[in-house]
ZAMARGU-4260 file (C-alpha; in steps of 0.2 Angstrom, whole numbers, plus 5000, padded with zeros to 4 digits):
<rodrens>
0) 4986/4848/4993 | 4986/4853/4974 | 4995/4869/4969 | 4979/4878/4964 | 4971/4876/4981
5) 4988/4879/4990 | 4990/4896/4980 | 4972/4901/4985 | 4974/4896/5003 | 4991/4905/5005
10) 4983/4921/4997 | 4969/4920/5010 | 4982/4919/5024 | 4992/4933/5017 | 4977/4944/5017
15) 4976/4944/5036 | 4994/4939/5041 | 5000/4956/5045 | 4985/4959/5055 | 4989/4943/5066
20) 5004/4952/5073 | 4996/4968/5079 | 4977/4967/5080 | 4969/4983/5073 | 4956/4990/5085
25) 4947/5001/5071 | 4934/5014/5077 | 4930/5015/5095 | 4913/5007/5100 | 4900/5018/5107
30) 4886/5016/5119 | 4883/5011/5137 | 4900/5004/5144 | 4891/4990/5153 | 4881/4985/5137
35) 4898/4985/5127 | 4906/4973/5139 | 4891/4962/5139 | 4890/4962/5120 | 4908/4956/5119
40) 4905/4942/5132 | 4890/4936/5121 | 4902/4937/5105 | 4915/4926/5114 | 4901/4914/5120
45) 4896/4912/5101 | 4913/4910/5095 | 4917/4897/5108 | 4901/4887/5103 | 4909/4887/5085
50) 4925/4880/5092 | 4935/4896/5088 | 4944/4894/5105 | 4953/4878/5099 | 4954/4883/5080
55) 4963/4899/5084 | 4968/4898/5103 | 4980/4912/5104 | 4969/4925/5096 | 4954/4919/5106
60) 4964/4920/5122 | 4969/4938/5117 | 4950/4942/5115 | 4946/4934/5131 | 4960/4943/5140
65) 4953/4960/5133 | 4936/4956/5139 | 4942/4952/5157 | 4952/4968/5158 | 4937/4978/5151
70) 4925/4969/5164 | 4938/4974/5178 | 4939/4992/5172 | 4920/4992/5172 | 4919/4986/5190
75) 4931/4999/5197 | 4923/5013/5188 | 4936/5017/5175 | 4935/5030/5161 | 4923/5026/5147
80) 4938/5028/5134 | 4948/5014/5144 | 4933/5002/5143 | 4930/5006/5125 | 4948/5002/5121
85) 4947/4985/5129 | 4931/4981/5120 | 4939/4987/5103 | 4954/4976/5106 | 4944/4961/5111
90) 4933/4963/5095 | 4948/4965/5084 | 4956/4949/5091 | 4940/4940/5090 | 4938/4944/5072
95) 4955/4939/5067 | 4952/4923/5077 | 4937/4919/5067 | 4946/4921/5051 | 4960/4910/5057
100) 4947/4897/5063 | 4940/4896/5045 | 4958/4892/5038 | 4960/4879/5052 | 4943/4871/5047
105) 4949/4870/5029 | 4966/4862/5033 | 4961/4851/5047 | 4944/4846/5040 | 4946/4827/5043
110) 4956/4829/5059 | 4941/4840/5065 | 4929/4826/5061 | 4939/4814/5070 | 4940/4825/5086
115) 4921/4828/5085 | 4918/4809/5084 | 4929/4806/5099 | 4920/4820/5109 | 4903/4813/5105
120) 4907/4796/5114 | 4915/4805/5129 | 4933/4803/5125 | 4937/4819/5135 | 4932/4810/5151
125) 4947/4798/5149 | 4958/4811/5156 | 4977/4810/5152 | 4975/4800/5135 | 4963/4812/5128
130) 4972/4828/5135 | 4988/4822/5126 | 4979/4821/5109 | 4970/4838/5113 | 4987/4846/5116
135) 4994/4839/5099 | 4978/4846/5091 | 4981/4864/5099 | 4999/4863/5093 | 4992/4861/5075
140) 4980/4876/5076 | 4993/4887/5085 | 5005/4883/5070 | 4991/4889/5058 | 4990/4905/5068
145) 5008/4907/5066 | 5007/4904/5047 | 5016/4888/5048 | 5004/4879/5037 | 5016/4865/5031
150) 5018/4859/5049 | 5000/4858/5052 | 4997/4848/5035 | 5011/4836/5039 | 5006/4832/5056
155) 4987/4832/5054 | 4986/4814/5049 | 4995/4808/5065 | 4983/4818/5076 | 4968/4812/5066
160) 4974/4794/5070 | 4976/4798/5088 | 4959/4805/5090 | 4952/4789/5082 | 4962/4779/5095
165) 4955/4788/5110 | 4937/4787/5102 | 4939/4768/5102 | 4946/4768/5119 | 4931/4778/5125
170) 4919/4766/5117 | 4928/4751/5125 | 4928/4760/5142 | 4909/4763/5141 | 4905/4745/5134
175) 4917/4734/5143 | 4923/4745/5157 | 4913/4735/5170 | 4919/4718/5164 | 4937/4724/5164
180) 4936/4730/5182 | 4929/4713/5187 | 4943/4704/5178 | 4955/4716/5187 | 4947/4712/5204
185) 4949/4693/5199 | 4967/4696/5196 | 4970/4704/5212 | 4961/4691/5222 | 4969/4677/5212
190) 4953/4669/5205 | 4963/4660/5192 | 4971/4649/5205 | 4954/4643/5212 | 4943/4644/5196
195) 4955/4643/5181 | 4943/4637/5168 | 4929/4650/5173 | 4943/4663/5173 | 4949/4658/5155
200) 4931/4658/5149 | 4928/4676/5156 | 4945/4682/5149 | 4941/4675/5132 | 4924/4683/5132
205) 4931/4700/5137 | 4945/4699/5124 | 4933/4694/5110 | 4922/4710/5115 | 4938/4721/5115
210) 4944/4714/5098 | 4926/4716/5090 | 4925/4734/5096 | 4942/4738/5089 | 4936/4732/5072
215) 4918/4737/5073 | 4917/4753/5084 | 4900/4758/5077 | 4890/4742/5078 | 4881/4747/5093
220) 4869/4732/5095 | 4882/4719/5093 | 4894/4728/5104 | 4880/4729/5118 | 4877/4710/5116
225) 4896/4706/5117 | 4899/4717/5132 | 4884/4710/5141 | 4891/4692/5138 | 4908/4698/5144
230) 4900/4704/5160 | 4889/4689/5162 | 4905/4678/5160 | 4914/4688/5173 | 4900/4687/5185
235) 4899/4668/5182 | 4918/4667/5186 | 4916/4676/5202 | 4901/4665/5207 | 4911/4649/5203
240) 4926/4655/5212 | 4914/4658/5227 | 4907/4641/5226 | 4924/4633/5224 | 4931/4642/5239
245) 4916/4636/5249 | 4918/4618/5243 | 4937/4618/5247 | 4933/4621/5265 | 4920/4606/5266
250) 4922/4588/5267 | 4916/4577/5252 | 4901/4572/5262 | 4897/4590/5267 | 4898/4595/5249
255) 4886/4581/5244 | 4874/4586/5258 | 4874/4604/5252 | 4870/4599/5234 | 4857/4588/5241
260) 4849/4602/5250 | 4848/4613/5235 | 4840/4599/5225 | 4828/4595/5239 | 4822/4614/5239
265) 4820/4613/5220 | 4810/4597/5221 | 4799/4604/5234 | 4794/4619/5224 | 4789/4606/5210
270) 4780/4594/5221 | 4792/4581/5216 | 4792/4572/5233 | 4807/4567/5243 | 4821/4561/5231
275) 4835/4561/5243 | 4837/4542/5243 | 4842/4543/5224 | 4859/4548/5216 | 4860/4566/5210
280) 4856/4562/5192 | 4841/4552/5198 | 4835/4567/5208 | 4836/4578/5192 | 4827/4565/5182
285) 4813/4564/5195 | 4811/4583/5194 | 4810/4582/5175 | 4796/4569/5177 | 4788/4581/5189
290) 4789/4595/5176 | 4781/4584/5163 | 4767/4580/5175 | 4764/4598/5178 | 4763/4600/5159
295) 4750/4587/5157 | 4740/4595/5171 | 4740/4611/5162 | 4734/4602/5146 | 4720/4595/5156
300) 4716/4612/5163 | 4716/4618/5145 | 4703/4605/5140 | 4692/4610/5155 | 4693/4628/5149
305) 4689/4623/5131 | 4673/4615/5138 | 4669/4631/5148 | 4671/4641/5132 | 4659/4629/5123
310) 4647/4632/5137 | 4649/4651/5135 | 4646/4649/5116 | 4630/4639/5119 | 4624/4652/5131
315) 4628/4666/5119 | 4619/4657/5105 | 4603/4656/5116 | 4605/4674/5120 | 4606/4678/5101
320) 4589/4670/5098 | 4580/4681/5110 | 4571/4696/5104 | 4569/4713/5112 | 4585/4713/5123
325) 4584/4724/5138 | 4599/4735/5142 | 4604/4722/5155 | 4603/4708/5143 | 4614/4717/5131
330) 4627/4721/5144 | 4627/4702/5149 | 4630/4697/5131 | 4644/4709/5130 | 4652/4703/5146
335) 4650/4685/5140 | 4659/4689/5124 | 4673/4699/5133 | 4675/4685/5145 | 4676/4672/5131
340) 4689/4682/5122 | 4699/4684/5138 | 4699/4666/5142 | 4704/4661/5125 | 4719/4674/5126
345) 4723/4667/5144 | 4724/4649/5138 | 4735/4655/5123 | 4747/4664/5134 | 4748/4650/5147
350) 4756/4639/5133 | 4770/4652/5130 | 4779/4649/5147 | 4787/4634/5155 | 4784/4632/5174
355) 4801/4638/5178 | 4800/4653/5167 | 4783/4661/5173 | 4767/4659/5182 | 4751/4665/5172
360) 4735/4668/5181 | 4720/4679/5181 | 4717/4693/5193 | 4700/4701/5191 | 4700/4708/5173
365) 4719/4707/5172 | 4731/4694/5166 | 4746/4693/5177 | 4763/4686/5171 | 4774/4682/5186
370) 4792/4680/5179 | 4800/4668/5190 | 4815/4665/5178 | 4820/4684/5176 | 4837/4687/5184
375) 4846/4703/5189 | 4864/4705/5196 | 4863/4708/5215 | 4859/4726/5219 | 4858/4731/5200
380) 4845/4734/5187 | 4854/4728/5171 | 4846/4716/5160 | 4858/4703/5153 | 4855/4693/5137
385) 4850/4678/5147 | 4833/4686/5150 | 4829/4690/5132 | 4821/4674/5128 | 4809/4676/5143
390) 4806/4694/5138 | 4802/4689/5120 | 4789/4677/5126 | 4781/4692/5137 | 4781/4702/5121
395) 4772/4688/5112 | 4759/4687/5127 | 4756/4706/5126 | 4753/4705/5107 | 4740/4692/5110
400) 4729/4706/5117 | 4732/4719/5103 | 4735/4736/5111 | 4732/4733/5130 | 4738/4743/5145
405) 4753/4736/5154 | 4760/4738/5171 | 4777/4732/5175 | 4779/4729/5194 | 4796/4727/5203
410) 4797/4719/5220 | 4811/4715/5232 | 4814/4707/5248 | 4816/4716/5264 | 4835/4715/5265
415) 4843/4732/5266 | 4834/4749/5268 | 4816/4752/5262 | 4822/4767/5252 | 4836/4757/5243
420) 4824/4743/5239 | 4810/4754/5233 | 4823/4763/5221 | 4830/4746/5215 | 4813/4739/5212
425) 4808/4755/5202 | 4824/4754/5191 | 4821/4735/5188 | 4803/4739/5182 | 4809/4753/5171
430) 4823/4742/5164 | 4809/4729/5158 | 4798/4744/5152 | 4813/4751/5142 | 4816/4734/5134
435) 4798/4732/5129 | 4797/4749/5121 | 4813/4748/5113 | 4807/4732/5105 | 4791/4740/5099
440) 4780/4730/5110 | 4769/4745/5114 | 4770/4764/5114 | 4778/4770/5130 | 4762/4779/5135
445) 4753/4761/5136 | 4766/4754/5148 | 4769/4760/5166 | 4783/4755/5178 | 4780/4754/5196
450) 4792/4749/5210 | 4785/4743/5227 | 4801/4738/5236 | 4797/4725/5249 | 4779/4732/5253
455) 4770/4717/5244 | 4778/4701/5249 | 4772/4684/5244 | 4780/4675/5258 | 4789/4679/5275
460) 4806/4687/5272 | 4813/4677/5287 | 4818/4662/5276 | 4829/4661/5260 | 4815/4653/5250
465) 4803/4667/5256 | 4815/4681/5251 | 4818/4673/5234 | 4799/4672/5230 | 4798/4691/5235
470) 4811/4696/5223 | 4801/4696/5207 | 4794/4706/5192 | 4776/4705/5188 | 4768/4710/5171
475) 4750/4715/5173 | 4740/4715/5156 | 4723/4725/5155 | 4714/4721/5139 | 4706/4736/5130
480) 4690/4727/5132 | 4688/4719/5149 | 4675/4706/5154
</rodrens>
């Protein structure tokens, strides 16, 4: 601090230093005693909102104590003069507290900023780590109250650094707290012994996120991505550990039969036929061939649609040559035009998705995207980065229709209570809506999220395959001009 500023500051402190020792009550306040006490309470509330309670804690506590005594005196019907005296003392202490607070703001400017940033990210919810730094801060402001400015100036940088540490601690706790807990659970259950490679991958992802936050605490988007990746790798670790434990208890043949069963189910859903007489890589190649065949079928359907569009165009051309259209003819023409546009958009959207990502079909005047590839953690509604590619294709599909109306439907199987499933389906639908709005797909008022729980199943919930089909997200697109 330069000499000129120090001289000015010391002069300001001297102006009220004597008053700090013995608050001067001044003239007695007049008026209704209840109103006087209420006014003092309001003044204390305003001062607290301006941080006076921490910038000048001793004097603020004196003012608070005077208020409480005045309030108690009011309740027991004490003399007016006693109540007036308590209010006068409270106001005098509060006035001096506000003067000291101004000095604290000047001396602790950067420290105050660090404290505000820590509070903004919820550092006060950390408990003991934050409380320790807050007590150090109150020691500084108490020193200023006692005119020990040199102590406050010398120790302020250390407290400022401590607030920065708890700020970063809070950011980390918010971003990677779940991943840390999963790794702690993994350590407790000795996952590293069963699935060491998956454990190391998850630990590396967590450490990378932790280090990145420490160096870039305000890069919110990147932090969110790294935290999501750390959680994904932790969930993957637990999944691999579970599978490893399962395979440990199985004979080699039982393991092979288990994998064969999984591949058979997948092949059945693709109409790939029974491939169990082939090796595993041969079965996978057979499914790839099946997917390619489905792609060719889609291309054939697209050609048929093009022929249908040509037929519509021909009919439209014939209609345009007619004179004296009736209202019914005009309506038919508009309907044909809308149907043509809708079919063109439908064909275009179909090409965006692979069969394992989504099914696209028409439902009345709506286009439905049934997202087969979207994944949520069990019992949760958090979107992981693995879903972003599929969701970006959904964005592209919606944009094909300009400014349509969109409904995001969440559905679950019947496992668990109906209320829990309904709430989970609603939250998952809202998570997809939030993603679409955040990425400027459509305004929020053009997207509706609806959760139906297990009420609209596609298959019986009595089988694993049926329940998997029923857990889904459907996106319904209604064009602004419908056929």
